C-alpha positions as CSV (number, residue, x, y, z in Angstrom):
1,M,-1.0,-3.8,-2.0
2,S,-4.6,-3.3,-2.3
3,E,-5.9,0.2,-3.5
4,T,-7.2,2.8,-1.2
5,A,-10.1,4.9,-1.7
6,S,-8.2,8.5,-2.1
7,E,-6.5,6.6,-5.3
8,L,-9.5,5.0,-7.0
9,T,-11.0,8.7,-6.5
10,A,-8.2,10.3,-8.3
11,K,-8.5,7.1,-11.0
12,I,-12.3,7.8,-10.9
13,Q,-12.0,11.7,-11.3
14,A,-9.2,11.3,-14.6
15,C,-11.8,8.5,-16.5
16,R,-12.5,9.6,-20.2
17,L,-14.2,6.5,-21.2
18,C,-17.3,8.4,-22.5
19,A,-15.7,11.9,-23.8
20,E,-16.6,10.8,-27.4
21,Q,-20.4,9.2,-25.7
22,F,-21.0,12.7,-24.6
23,A,-19.7,14.6,-27.6
24,N,-22.1,13.3,-29.3
25,T,-25.5,14.2,-26.8
26,K,-27.2,17.1,-27.4
27,S,-25.6,18.8,-24.1
28,A,-21.8,18.2,-26.2
29,H,-20.3,18.3,-23.2
30,S,-17.3,16.8,-21.6
31,P,-16.6,14.6,-18.6
32,R,-16.9,15.4,-15.6
33,P,-16.6,12.4,-13.0
34,V,-18.3,12.9,-9.8
35,A,-16.5,10.9,-6.9
36,W,-17.5,11.6,-3.2
37,F,-16.8,8.4,-0.7
38,K,-13.9,7.9,2.1
39,S,-12.8,4.6,3.0
40,S,-14.8,5.4,6.4
41,S,-18.0,5.9,4.9
42,K,-20.9,4.1,6.8
43,V,-23.6,5.0,4.6
44,L,-23.8,4.3,1.1
45,I,-26.2,6.2,-1.7
46,A,-26.5,4.5,-4.4
47,G,-28.5,7.1,-7.4
48,Q,-28.6,7.2,-10.9
49,A,-26.3,10.0,-12.5
50,P,-25.7,13.6,-11.8
51,G,-27.8,16.1,-13.8
52,M,-26.6,19.3,-15.5
53,R,-26.9,21.5,-12.1
54,V,-24.0,18.9,-10.1
55,H,-21.9,18.2,-13.8
56,Q,-21.6,22.4,-12.9
57,S,-20.9,22.5,-9.3
58,G,-19.0,18.7,-9.1
59,V,-21.2,18.6,-6.0
60,P,-23.5,15.3,-5.9
61,F,-27.2,16.2,-5.4
62,D,-26.5,19.7,-5.1
63,D,-30.1,20.6,-6.7
64,R,-33.5,20.7,-5.4
65,S,-33.5,16.8,-5.6
66,G,-30.4,16.7,-3.0
67,D,-32.7,18.9,-0.7
68,R,-35.9,16.4,-0.7
69,L,-33.3,13.6,-0.5
70,R,-31.6,14.9,2.9
71,D,-35.4,15.6,4.2
72,W,-36.0,12.2,3.7
73,L,-32.5,10.9,5.3
74,G,-33.4,13.4,7.9
75,V,-29.6,14.6,8.1
76,S,-28.7,18.5,7.9
77,R,-26.3,19.5,4.6
78,D,-23.4,19.5,6.4
79,V,-24.0,15.6,7.5
80,F,-25.1,14.7,4.3
81,Y,-21.6,15.8,2.5
82,D,-19.4,14.7,5.1
83,Q,-17.3,11.9,3.1
84,S,-16.7,10.5,6.5
85,Q,-19.7,9.3,7.1
86,I,-21.9,8.8,3.6
87,A,-20.8,8.0,0.2
88,I,-22.5,8.7,-2.8
89,V,-21.9,6.9,-5.4
90,P,-24.0,6.6,-8.6
91,M,-24.1,4.1,-11.6
92,A,-22.8,6.7,-13.3
93,F,-19.9,9.0,-11.8
94,C,-20.9,11.4,-14.5
95,F,-24.1,13.4,-16.2
96,P,-24.9,11.6,-19.5
97,G,-25.8,14.7,-20.7
98,Y,-29.2,15.2,-22.7
99,D,-31.2,13.4,-25.4
100,D,-33.2,15.0,-28.4
101,K,-35.9,16.0,-26.1
102,G,-33.7,17.9,-23.7
103,A,-34.0,14.5,-20.8
104,D,-30.9,13.5,-19.0
105,L,-30.4,10.1,-20.3
106,P,-29.3,6.8,-18.7
107,P,-26.5,6.3,-16.9
108,P,-24.2,4.9,-19.8
109,P,-23.6,0.7,-17.9
110,R,-20.0,1.2,-19.0
111,C,-19.6,2.8,-15.8
112,A,-20.8,0.7,-13.3
113,K,-18.9,-2.1,-15.3
114,T,-15.8,0.0,-15.0
115,W,-16.1,1.2,-11.4
116,R,-18.1,-0.1,-9.0
117,Q,-16.6,-3.7,-7.6
118,A,-13.7,-1.2,-7.1
119,A,-15.9,1.5,-5.0
120,H,-17.2,-1.3,-3.0
121,A,-14.0,-3.1,-2.5
122,V,-12.7,0.7,-0.5
123,L,-16.1,1.0,1.3
124,P,-15.5,-2.1,3.7
125,N,-17.2,0.5,7.0
126,V,-20.6,0.8,5.2
127,T,-23.7,-0.5,6.3
128,T,-26.2,0.6,5.3
129,T,-26.8,1.3,1.1
130,I,-29.8,3.6,0.2
131,I,-30.4,2.5,-3.2
132,I,-32.2,5.5,-5.2
133,G,-34.2,4.5,-8.6
134,G,-34.8,1.7,-11.2
135,Y,-30.9,1.9,-12.0
136,A,-29.7,1.0,-8.8
137,Q,-32.4,-1.2,-7.6
138,R,-31.6,-3.3,-10.8
139,W,-28.4,-3.7,-10.4
140,Y,-28.4,-4.8,-6.4
141,L,-31.1,-6.2,-6.4
142,G,-31.2,-8.0,-10.1
143,E,-34.2,-9.9,-11.6
144,E,-36.3,-9.4,-8.6
145,A,-36.2,-5.5,-8.9
146,K,-36.5,-5.8,-12.9
147,R,-39.2,-7.7,-13.0
148,Q,-41.2,-5.6,-10.0
149,G,-40.5,-2.9,-11.3
150,V,-40.3,0.4,-8.7
151,T,-43.2,0.8,-7.6
152,A,-43.3,-2.5,-6.4
153,T,-39.9,-2.7,-5.4
154,V,-40.3,0.3,-3.3
155,R,-43.4,-1.1,-1.7
156,N,-41.4,-4.1,-0.5
157,W,-38.8,-1.7,1.0
158,R,-39.3,-4.2,4.4
159,D,-38.2,-7.1,2.2
160,H,-34.9,-5.6,2.4
161,A,-34.3,-3.2,5.6
162,P,-32.7,-2.5,7.4
163,D,-28.8,-2.8,5.3
164,R,-31.0,-1.8,2.6
165,F,-33.2,1.0,1.8
166,V,-35.1,1.0,-1.8
167,I,-36.6,4.7,-2.7
168,P,-37.7,6.1,-5.9
169,H,-35.7,9.5,-7.4
170,P,-35.8,12.6,-5.3
171,S,-37.0,14.4,-8.6
172,W,-40.5,16.4,-8.8
173,R,-41.0,14.2,-11.3
174,N,-42.1,11.3,-8.3
175,N,-44.6,14.0,-6.6
176,A,-47.3,11.7,-8.1
177,F,-45.9,8.5,-6.4
178,I,-45.6,10.1,-3.1
179,R,-49.4,11.0,-3.1
180,K,-50.4,8.1,-4.9
181,N,-48.5,6.0,-1.5
182,P,-49.3,7.6,1.6
183,W,-47.2,4.9,2.8
184,F,-43.9,6.1,1.4
185,E,-44.1,9.2,4.2
186,T,-45.9,7.3,7.0
187,E,-44.3,4.1,7.7
188,L,-40.7,4.1,5.0
189,L,-39.2,7.4,5.9
190,P,-39.9,7.1,9.8
191,A,-37.9,3.8,9.3
192,L,-34.9,4.7,7.2
193,R,-34.4,8.1,9.0
194,S,-34.6,5.7,12.1
195,Q,-32.1,3.4,10.6
196,I,-29.1,6.6,9.3
197,K,-29.6,8.1,13.2
198,T,-28.4,4.9,14.5
199,V,-25.6,3.8,12.0
200,L,-24.2,7.5,12.3
201,E,-24.2,7.8,16.0
202,T,-22.8,4.8,16.3
């Protein structure tokens, strides 16, 4: 008998594989996996990893980056958090912690190796995947994304649309990218919003 989405969610939420690793970070925190999906989800958001605020709230993209992402997608907060419609499956389900300089650490690779294939297996209704940032783009697109880098990968977004959209992380740190690449707001985002609207209304 195949595993259900709720069964997998329970397993992910109980995961403590990185407990020792997280305890040794500057934030010295305990794991708190944030799993957010149902088998009926139509859109998959593949991000990087939760930040400290999400670690504290247990709600993905519960921050200013989430506000910007919802604007990019053209969806309300209620729609965004409707798991029957939108699945949020980052490359790591837990906040990775801070380094010695107070910056977010990268998502531990073992999380994707442990859970990502199983997560995709319980999401048979996903027709559109939003691939956010370099870590996710390298996982989904492989050597192509690794060789090109995030800017070039996003610039070539039409190569993957409409079933996959590649976008930068919606962090304020990418304001310079958005200013330097006006096509992102004038060409990519309208296509992305149109695709999301079509999928969610189907």
